[in-house]
N, C-alpha and C positions, 0 to 999 in steps of 0.2 A: 504493500500500500504506500510505502514511501517511494520517493524518486530521488534523482541525483541532486535536486535543489532543496529538498526538505529532509530534516532528520527522520530516521527510522523510528517508528512508534514501538515502544517496548512496554509490554505488560509485566510489571514486577509483581509476581504472585506471592502472597504472604498469608500466614495464619494456619489454617488446617483444623483438624478435628481431634488432635491429641494434646497431651500435656506439654508438647514442644511448641505450641502456638506462640507463646510469648518470645521464645528464642527466635522463632521464625520472623516475627515482626521486627526484632532488632537487626537481624540479617538484612531484611528488606530495606530498612531505614538506611543502612550503610550503602546499599546499592543505589538508592535514590539520591543520597547525598553526594556520591562520587562519580556518577555517570557523566560521561562527556556530552554536554548539552549541544555541542556543535555538530555531533553526529547522531545523537539519539534523543528521543523525546519520551521519557519514562512516565508511566501512569501506574499508581499503586492500586493493586486489585486485591481485595480481602476475600478470603475463603473461610467461612465459619458455618456453624450449624444453622444460621438463618439464611444461608445461601451465598452466592458470589456477588460481590458488589464493588463498584469503582468509587474511589475517593476523588471526585472531580476537582481538578486544580483550579478551574475558573471561578468556582464559587464555594468550594468546600463541601458541596452536597454529596450525599451517599446515593448512588443510582445503581440499579441492577445491571449485571453483566448478562447479556443474552447468550446462553450456552449454545444455541443453534448455530450462531455465526461469529461468536466471540466479539461482539460489538456492544456499545453503550450509547446512551443518549447524551449528547454534548451540551444540551441546554439551549441551543439555538435552533432546534427543530431538526438537526442533523444527527446522524449516527457515525461513530468512529470505530475503527477496528485497529488491528495491530499487525506489525511485520514479524515480531518474534516475542517469545515469552521468556523472561528470566525467572526460573523457578527457585523460590526461596522458602518453600513449604517443607519443613522438616516433619518427619512422621507421616501419618496418613492425612490426606491422599497424595502428598508430594513425593514420598520415598517408596511407596508400595506399588507404584505403577498405575494407580487409578487416574491420577491427573494426566500422566503421560498418554494413557489410552485415549482420553478425551481430546487432548491436543493433537495426537496423531490422526484420529478420526476426522477432526475438523480442519486438518491441514495447517496448523500453526506451528512453525519451527520453535524449538525450545532448547534450553541450555543443559538438559540432562539426558541420560541414556533412554533407550526405548522402554516401553512398558514392561516387556518380558524381563529385561535385564534389571530394571528397578525392583520388580516383584521378587526376583531371586535374591538380590543383595539385601533386601529388607528383612529377609528371613535368615536369622543367624545360623540355624541348623543347615539349611540348604547351602549357604555360602561356605560354611566350614567343610561340608561334604565335598563340594566341588573343588575347593582348594586342596583338600587332603588328597583327592584323586589326581590332582595335577602335580603332586609332589611338593606342595608348599607345606611348611611346618605349621601346625595349628595345635591348640590345646586338645587333650583327650576330652571327649564329651559324651553325654547321654541325653537323649530327648525324653522328657517325662510324659507319661500318660495320665489321664484323669484319675482322681482318687479312687473311683469305683473299680479301676483296673489295676491299681497299685496298692500294695499293703506294706507292712513293715519289712517283710522279706525283701521286696524290691528296693526299698530305700537303703537297706543294709548292703545290698548288692552294689548299688551305686557308690556308696561310701567305700566299700572294699575295692572297687575298681578305680575310683578317682582319688580317693584319699581326702583328708581334711587338712587345712581349709579347702573349700571349693567355692565356685561362684554359681549363683542361680540367676538366669537372665530370661526375660521375656524374649521369645524368638522374633517378635514383631514390634519392637519399640526401640527408640534411640535416646541419646542424651543421658544414658545410664539410668533412665527412669525404670523403677521396679527391680533394679539389680541389687543383689545382696551377697555379701561375703559370709559364708556359713562356716563356723568353727566347731560346732557341736552337732551331733547326730539329731538331737531333739529340735534343733532349729531348722532342719532341712525342709520339712513339709510346710511350716509357716512361711518360709522364704519362697517356696513354690507357689503358695497361695497369693503372696504379695505380688509375684510376677504375673500371675493370671489376672489379678485385679486391674492391670493396665489395659485389659481388653485383648491381650495376645492369646491366640487360640492354642498355642503350644509353648512349652518352657524348655530351656536348655540348661543342663548342669555341666559345668566345665571344671576340669582339674586345674589346680593353681599352677601358674607358671612363675618361676622365681627369676628375677633379673631386673634390668632397668627398662622403663617404658619409654617408647619413642613413637613419633608419628611423622609421616611424610606425605605431603600433598603432591598430586600430579595434575598438571594443567596442559592445555594445548600450547605448543611452542610458537605458534604464529606462522608456521611454515608447513603445516600439514602433519606434523609429528607431535611428540609429547615431550614435556619437560618435567623432570623430577625436581621438586623444590628442595631447599636445604632441610635437613632433618632436625626435628625439635625433640628435646627430652622433656618429659612430663615429670615434675617433682611435686609431691604433695604429702602432707602429714596425715591425710585421711587414709582410711583403710584401702582405698583404691581411687581411681580417677572417676569419682561419682558426680552427680549433678552439681553439688555444692562446689566441688573442686573445679568443675568446668565453667560454671556460670556465676558463682558467688565469691570469686577471688580466693578460694582456698587451695590454690595450686600456683606453681611457678613454672613457666615454660622457658626453656633455654634454647635459643636459636641463633646460630647453628649449635647443635649438640656437641658436647665435649667428647668427640670420638676420633679414632684414627681414620685415615683416608679409606682404608680397606673396609672397615665396618660401615662407614657412611655409604660407600659405593654399594655394598651388599644390600643395605636397606633401601636405597633408592632403586636399585634393580628389582628388588622384591616388589616394591610399590608399583612400578611400571608393569611388571609381569602380572600382578593381581588385577590392575586396571584393565589390561588387555584381555586377560582370561575371562573376566566378568563382563566384558563389553561395555565398560563405562564410557561416559562422554562428558565434555565440559571439565569441571573440576571435581576431584574426588580426593579423599584422604584415607590412608591406610595406617591403622594403629598396630604397633608391633611391640613384642617383648623380646629382649635379647640378653642372654647370659654371655659372658666373655668367652670368645672363641667358638661360639655356636651359631648356627644359622638363625636368622630372625624368625620368630613365631608370630604369625598374623593373628591378632585378637579381635579386630573389628574393621569393617569397611564402611566408610561414610560416603554415600552417593550424593547427598546434599549436605555437605559439611557446614558447620557454623561459619557465618560470614559477617559477624558484627565487627565493629571498630577494633575490638580486642581479640578477635578469633585467630586461630592458629594459621590458617592459610594466608590471610593478609600479612601476618608477621613474617612467614616464610618468604612470601613474594617480595616483601620490602628488603629482606636480606639479599635476595637474588637481584635486586635493583629494579624491581617492578612496583610502581606505586599502585594505589587502589584503582585509580581511573584507568590506567593502562591494563590492569588485570581484568577489570570488568569489560573493557572493550575487546580484549582478546577472547574472552569467553563468549561474548555475543557474536563476534566475527566467526568463531568456530561453529556456533550453532547455525548461522546463516549459510556458511560454506558447505557444511555437511549435508544440508538439505537442498542444495542447488539454488539457493537464493542469490 
């Protein structure tokens, strides 16, 4: 809908139906604040339980988004559409493929992977199985069944197999919501129930990995390839890198991480391999645990990673010499080029 003389219209999608909606709005605010206005005209689009609606910049009015053709009423009797969507919805429907399916069906290019890839990476168990089959090191894990199919014998078998402490995670949730570190047998089932309370249909129990925690972003390189960003080490006094550590300042991120060149290269290569294996697009972040001298173990893949002013990928990009505006432009250019725009 844009042309050579007018900025391309960008729908910045924010919100969602999960506990990550507030994080999503912070990420979207960063995109709105730093987008290159000489090339792009961003419009904030909210997705919530009341529906999809546009925050109209001309008068601040909240107007409905028409899902049939991805347009909205501009206030002067006309309707406006978009050239591309910048997806900043964490959790459902932005990371589980539902949003991508709609955008694909209606022909709107977007900054994330296709619906199938997003659905796969949103499910921790599926992701772990795929990566394990591909030879990537991952934590040992067991997928839980509902209580009526599990008794004390099954719980004891899990502990015997994985050991304690272990981690209990919703298969379909992000931002460490619903995650517990279990140290005692009697705490295992309550932790599983807590994970289920997030709305996730299934729950994963993972064995504890000991070592240092790192994360590495992968972005388009601007020339049709990929760029692994500098590696970040996650340091926190919390039991693990939980929601408070991620979003309430209870962690410290060191970029670039204090690592030798070989370890840095191994983690960057692992991140790019995982990105390609899972058919990611745009930006993604791969979280890893590494003991000295051993291969990195992948513990999480973030297909719509946090993108606020303080988030890790903007930190990593800055160390690589890429400011927020240039990073956003690169992601949008990649979305447009991948879809023949």
